[in-house]
C-alpha positions as CSV (number, residue, x, y, z in Angstrom):
1,M,9.2,-14.1,-3.2
2,L,5.9,-13.3,-1.0
3,D,7.8,-11.5,1.4
4,A,9.5,-9.1,-1.4
5,V,6.1,-8.3,-2.6
6,V,4.5,-7.5,0.8
7,L,7.7,-5.5,1.4
8,I,7.2,-3.6,-1.8
9,L,3.4,-2.9,-1.1
10,L,4.3,-1.3,2.2
11,I,6.9,0.9,0.9
12,L,4.3,2.2,-1.8
13,A,1.7,2.4,1.1
14,F,3.9,4.6,3.2
15,V,4.7,7.0,0.2
16,A,1.2,7.1,-0.4
17,F,0.6,8.2,3.1
18,A,3.6,10.4,3.1
19,L,2.5,12.6,-0.1
20,A,-0.9,12.7,1.5
21,A,0.7,14.5,4.6
22,F,2.3,16.9,3.0
23,N,-1.0,17.6,0.8
24,V,0.6,16.7,-2.8
25,T,-2.2,17.0,-5.1
26,A,-2.7,14.4,-7.3
27,R,-5.2,12.7,-9.5
28,V,-6.0,9.6,-7.0
29,N,-7.1,10.0,-3.5
30,L,-3.5,9.3,-2.2
31,V,-5.2,8.0,1.5
32,A,-7.5,5.9,-0.4
33,L,-4.6,4.4,-2.4
34,G,-2.3,3.8,0.7
35,L,-5.1,1.9,2.8
36,A,-6.0,-0.3,-0.4
37,L,-2.2,-1.0,-0.6
38,W,-1.7,-1.9,3.0
39,V,-4.7,-4.2,2.8
40,L,-3.4,-5.8,0.0
41,T,-0.2,-6.6,2.1
42,V,-2.8,-8.6,4.6
43,L,-4.7,-10.1,1.7
44,I,-1.9,-11.6,-0.4
45,P,-0.2,-13.7,2.3
46,A,-3.9,-14.8,3.5
47,L,-4.9,-15.9,-0.1
48,A,-1.3,-17.8,-0.7
49,S,-1.7,-19.9,2.4
50,L,-5.3,-21.4,1.3
């Protein structure tokens, strides 16, 4: 289950980075969103192992 969540977050981060690379305008900063999702993929397993 945890692997599926991480995979979904990584896919969403990839989409955010891809949209930012093609200069798609959005209300949110797509680079910041991609980085936040990427960091979550590291934090979630680390917190789950506590």
